[in-house]
C-alpha positions as CSV (number, residue, x, y, z in Angstrom):
1,M,131.1,75.5,290.7
2,S,130.5,72.4,288.5
3,A,131.8,68.9,289.2
4,T,134.1,68.9,286.1
5,T,136.0,72.0,287.3
6,T,136.5,71.1,291.0
7,T,139.7,69.5,292.1
8,S,139.7,66.6,294.5
9,R,141.8,67.0,297.6
10,R,143.4,63.5,297.2
11,G,144.1,63.5,293.4
12,T,144.2,65.4,290.2
13,P,141.1,67.0,288.6
14,P,139.2,64.5,286.5
15,Q,139.5,65.0,282.8
16,R,136.3,65.6,280.8
17,G,135.4,62.7,278.6
18,T,137.6,60.0,280.4
19,T,136.6,57.1,282.6
20,P,138.8,55.4,285.1
21,P,139.9,51.9,284.1
22,R,137.9,49.1,285.7
23,R,139.6,46.9,288.1
24,G,138.0,43.8,286.7
25,G,139.4,44.4,283.2
26,L,142.9,45.1,284.5
27,A,142.9,42.0,286.6
28,R,141.7,39.9,283.7
29,S,144.4,41.4,281.5
30,K,147.1,40.5,284.0
31,R,145.7,37.0,284.4
32,N,145.7,36.4,280.6
33,E,149.4,37.6,280.4
34,A,150.3,35.2,283.2
35,I,148.6,32.3,281.4
36,A,150.3,33.2,278.2
37,L,153.7,33.0,279.9
38,V,153.0,29.8,281.8
39,V,151.4,27.7,279.1
40,P,154.5,27.3,276.9
41,T,156.4,25.9,279.9
42,L,153.6,23.6,280.9
43,I,153.2,22.0,277.5
44,P,156.6,20.0,277.7
45,V,155.8,19.1,281.3
46,V,152.4,17.7,280.3
47,L,153.7,15.9,277.2
48,L,156.9,14.5,278.7
49,S,155.8,13.8,282.3
50,V,152.1,13.8,282.9
51,V,151.0,11.9,279.8
52,P,153.7,9.1,280.3
53,L,152.7,8.9,283.9
54,V,149.0,8.4,283.1
55,I,149.9,5.8,280.4
56,G,152.1,4.0,282.9
57,V,149.3,3.9,285.5
58,A,146.8,2.6,283.0
59,T,149.2,0.0,281.7
60,A,149.5,-1.5,285.2
61,F,145.9,-2.7,285.0
62,T,146.5,-4.6,281.8
63,D,148.5,-7.7,280.7
64,S,150.5,-5.7,278.3
65,R,153.7,-7.4,277.0
66,L,156.4,-6.5,274.5
67,A,155.3,-9.1,272.0
68,R,154.3,-9.0,268.4
69,N,150.5,-9.0,267.8
70,H,149.8,-9.1,271.5
71,E,146.6,-7.2,272.4
72,A,146.6,-6.0,276.0
73,Q,143.6,-7.0,278.1
74,F,142.3,-5.3,281.2
75,V,143.1,-7.5,284.2
76,G,142.3,-5.1,287.1
77,F,144.5,-5.5,290.2
78,A,146.0,-8.8,289.1
79,N,149.5,-7.3,288.5
80,F,149.5,-5.7,292.0
81,I,148.3,-8.9,293.7
82,K,151.1,-10.8,291.9
83,L,153.5,-8.1,292.9
84,G,152.6,-8.5,296.5
85,S,154.2,-12.0,296.6
86,D,157.1,-11.2,294.4
87,A,160.1,-11.7,296.7
88,Q,162.7,-10.5,294.2
89,F,161.0,-7.1,293.8
90,W,160.7,-6.5,297.5
91,Q,164.3,-7.6,297.9
92,S,165.3,-5.0,295.4
93,F,163.0,-2.5,297.2
94,G,165.0,-3.2,300.4
95,I,168.3,-2.8,298.6
96,G,167.0,0.5,297.2
97,M,166.2,1.7,300.7
98,I,169.7,0.8,301.9
99,W,171.2,2.5,298.9
100,A,169.0,5.7,299.1
101,I,169.4,6.2,302.9
102,T,173.2,5.6,302.9
103,V,174.0,7.6,299.8
104,T,171.7,10.5,300.9
105,A,173.2,10.6,304.4
106,L,176.8,10.5,303.1
107,Q,176.0,13.1,300.4
108,V,174.6,15.5,303.0
109,L,177.4,15.0,305.5
110,G,180.1,15.3,302.8
111,G,178.3,18.2,301.1
112,L,178.1,20.1,304.4
113,S,181.8,19.5,305.2
114,L,182.8,20.7,301.7
115,A,180.4,23.7,301.9
116,L,181.9,24.7,305.3
117,L,185.4,24.5,303.7
118,L,184.4,26.5,300.6
119,N,182.7,29.2,302.8
120,T,186.0,30.1,304.4
121,D,188.7,32.4,303.1
122,L,190.3,29.6,301.2
123,R,193.1,30.3,298.8
124,F,192.0,29.7,295.2
125,R,188.4,29.4,296.4
126,G,186.9,30.0,293.0
127,I,188.9,27.3,291.3
128,T,188.1,24.9,294.2
129,R,184.4,25.5,293.8
130,V,184.6,24.7,290.1
131,L,186.6,21.5,290.7
132,A,184.0,20.5,293.3
133,L,181.3,20.6,290.7
134,I,183.0,18.4,288.1
135,P,181.3,15.1,289.3
136,W,177.9,16.8,289.0
137,A,178.7,17.9,285.4
138,M,179.8,14.4,284.1
139,P,177.2,12.2,282.4
140,P,176.3,9.1,284.5
141,V,177.5,6.6,281.9
142,V,180.9,8.3,281.7
143,V,181.1,8.2,285.5
144,A,180.2,4.5,285.6
145,I,182.8,3.6,283.0
146,M,185.4,5.6,284.8
147,W,184.8,3.9,288.1
148,Q,184.7,0.5,286.4
149,M,188.2,1.2,285.3
150,I,189.2,2.4,288.9
151,Y,187.7,-0.8,290.4
152,S,189.2,-3.1,287.8
153,P,190.6,-6.2,289.7
154,T,193.6,-6.6,287.4
155,N,194.8,-3.2,286.4
156,G,192.7,-0.7,288.3
157,P,194.6,2.1,290.1
158,L,192.7,1.4,293.4
159,N,194.0,-2.2,293.6
160,W,197.4,-1.0,292.5
161,L,197.5,1.4,295.4
162,I,196.3,-1.2,297.9
163,E,198.9,-3.7,296.7
164,T,201.6,-1.1,296.9
165,L,200.7,-0.5,300.5
166,G,201.0,-4.2,301.2
167,G,197.3,-5.1,301.0
168,P,195.6,-8.0,299.3
169,Q,195.8,-8.4,295.6
170,N,193.2,-8.5,292.8
171,I,190.2,-7.4,294.9
172,N,187.1,-7.9,292.8
173,W,185.2,-4.8,294.0
174,L,182.2,-5.2,291.7
175,G,182.0,-9.0,291.6
176,D,182.3,-9.7,295.4
177,F,179.0,-10.2,297.2
178,G,180.1,-8.2,300.2
179,L,181.9,-5.4,298.3
180,A,179.7,-4.6,295.3
181,L,177.0,-2.5,297.1
182,P,179.5,-0.5,299.2
183,A,181.5,0.1,296.0
184,V,178.5,1.5,294.0
185,I,177.4,3.5,297.1
186,L,180.8,5.3,297.1
187,V,180.2,6.2,293.4
188,G,176.7,7.4,294.2
189,V,178.0,9.7,297.0
190,W,180.8,11.0,294.7
191,V,178.4,11.9,292.0
192,G,175.6,13.5,294.1
193,M,177.7,15.4,296.7
194,P,178.3,18.5,294.6
195,Q,174.6,19.4,294.3
196,N,174.3,19.1,298.1
197,T,177.4,21.3,298.4
198,V,176.0,24.0,296.3
199,V,172.7,24.2,298.1
200,L,174.3,24.0,301.6
201,L,176.9,26.6,300.6
202,A,174.0,29.0,299.6
203,G,172.4,28.3,303.0
204,L,175.6,29.0,304.8
205,Q,175.9,32.4,303.1
206,Q,172.5,33.3,304.5
207,V,173.4,32.7,308.1
208,P,173.6,36.1,309.8
209,G,177.2,37.0,310.5
210,E,176.1,39.1,313.5
211,L,175.0,36.0,315.3
212,L,178.3,34.3,314.8
213,E,180.2,37.3,315.9
214,A,178.0,37.7,319.0
215,A,178.6,34.0,319.9
216,A,182.4,34.5,319.4
217,V,182.4,37.5,321.6
218,D,180.6,35.4,324.3
219,G,183.4,33.0,324.2
220,A,181.8,30.2,322.1
221,S,184.2,27.9,320.4
222,T,184.1,27.1,316.7
223,W,182.2,23.8,317.3
224,R,179.7,25.5,319.6
225,R,179.0,28.2,317.1
226,F,178.4,25.6,314.5
227,V,176.1,23.5,316.7
228,H,174.1,26.3,318.3
229,V,174.1,29.0,315.5
230,T,174.9,27.6,312.1
231,L,173.2,24.2,312.3
232,P,169.8,25.5,313.5
233,A,169.8,28.1,310.7
234,L,170.6,25.4,308.1
235,R,168.1,22.8,309.4
236,P,165.3,23.7,306.9
237,V,167.8,23.6,304.0
238,I,169.3,20.3,305.2
239,F,165.9,18.7,305.5
240,S,164.8,20.0,302.0
241,I,168.0,18.8,300.2
242,A,168.0,15.5,302.1
243,S,164.4,14.8,301.1
244,L,165.0,15.6,297.4
245,S,168.3,13.7,297.4
246,F,166.5,10.6,298.8
247,I,163.9,10.7,296.0
248,W,166.7,11.2,293.3
249,N,168.8,8.4,294.8
250,F,165.9,6.0,295.1
251,N,165.2,6.5,291.4
252,S,168.9,5.8,290.5
253,F,169.4,3.6,287.5
254,G,172.1,4.6,285.0
255,I,175.3,4.3,287.2
256,V,174.4,0.9,288.7
257,Y,173.1,-0.5,285.4
258,V,176.4,0.3,283.6
259,M,178.6,-0.8,286.5
260,T,177.0,-4.0,287.7
261,E,173.6,-4.6,285.9
262,G,172.3,-5.5,289.4
263,G,174.9,-8.1,290.2
264,P,176.5,-10.0,291.6
265,G,173.5,-12.2,292.5
266,G,171.2,-9.2,292.7
267,R,173.2,-7.5,295.5
268,T,173.0,-4.2,293.7
269,M,169.5,-4.7,292.1
270,L,167.8,-1.3,292.7
271,P,164.0,-1.1,292.2
272,M,164.2,1.0,289.0
273,L,166.8,-1.4,287.6
274,F,164.5,-4.4,288.5
275,T,161.6,-2.7,286.8
276,Y,163.6,-2.0,283.7
277,L,164.7,-5.6,283.4
278,E,161.1,-6.8,284.0
279,A,159.9,-4.6,281.1
280,F,162.6,-5.0,278.5
281,K,164.1,-8.4,279.2
282,S,161.1,-10.3,280.6
283,R,158.9,-8.2,278.3
284,N,156.2,-7.9,281.0
285,T,155.3,-4.3,280.6
286,G,152.1,-4.6,282.6
287,G,153.9,-6.0,285.6
288,A,156.7,-3.5,285.2
289,A,154.1,-0.6,285.2
290,A,152.7,-2.0,288.4
291,M,156.1,-1.9,290.0
292,G,156.6,1.7,288.7
293,D,153.2,2.7,290.2
294,V,154.3,1.3,293.6
295,I,157.5,3.2,293.5
296,V,155.7,6.4,292.5
297,I,153.2,6.1,295.3
298,F,156.1,5.5,297.8
299,L,158.0,8.5,296.6
300,I,154.9,10.8,296.6
301,A,154.4,9.8,300.2
302,I,158.0,10.8,301.0
303,L,157.5,14.1,299.2
304,L,154.2,14.9,301.0
305,F,155.8,14.1,304.3
306,A,158.7,16.4,303.5
307,L,156.3,19.2,302.5
308,W,154.3,18.7,305.6
309,R,157.4,18.9,307.8
310,Q,158.5,22.0,306.0
311,L,155.2,23.8,306.4
312,R,155.0,22.7,310.1
313,S,158.5,24.1,310.8
314,E,157.6,27.4,309.0
315,R,154.4,27.8,311.1
316,S,156.2,27.1,314.3
317,A,158.9,29.6,313.4
318,S,156.3,32.3,312.7
């Protein structure tokens, strides 16, 4: 019996005049389809993120200024050497660290508390979840103007409430050296807490209910179930959102700029705000680019550390 008429035990009889598709051609076709889908999304990223980043890095090695008929000259590491002795920049860097750490910690704690509340059988839970997201949906400039009105020393509702309760009058929240930074930190927490809440709420809904029920049967209290069951399951989510929130908060600009412009006396001068003023008020774009490079390197180091911790925890879990 010929080969064209026999039937294979594992498949259908081969058809005369046909050849099976080659694996290399199929793989190449799938790869081309993937490239065709990815390229349109990469073009905006390259044009709006990668190209400006490369230009900023290159500008840091020049004496570029926002001046008419000024031709930038290559100066090597002169801007970075000068930046090393710039006390005002490093002071703003320290304020940025205080801002980012404090705001991130309070956002995570507040977001976790609100997520635990929204994860219960709360009445009108859907409406409550929508209301919790309102600060996240508001533009930063609108938020800053709204809180300026709340903090107003003469006719703000916050001072009115304090005076009604018998407290001091006409507190200058944004003009006092000791109160300005805590005041803007509160605004930063209020704005960023919803995104932490959404992520942590999603993490809570992935915690196995069987583990919680088993702990309850064993007599564990609500607090012990949270500490020994819920919190360990949420640890990767908490670490991830805390790392990203720290990077976002360290890059904060709009809210603080509108509310205080870095004052009073530089007490709320965040690094990004200091860099902006150096570029567009002092017109020293070369020095500002060097500051931006230092900030980018610092944040990349934080991101790499977060990724390393995440991979390490996944390997240990497996």
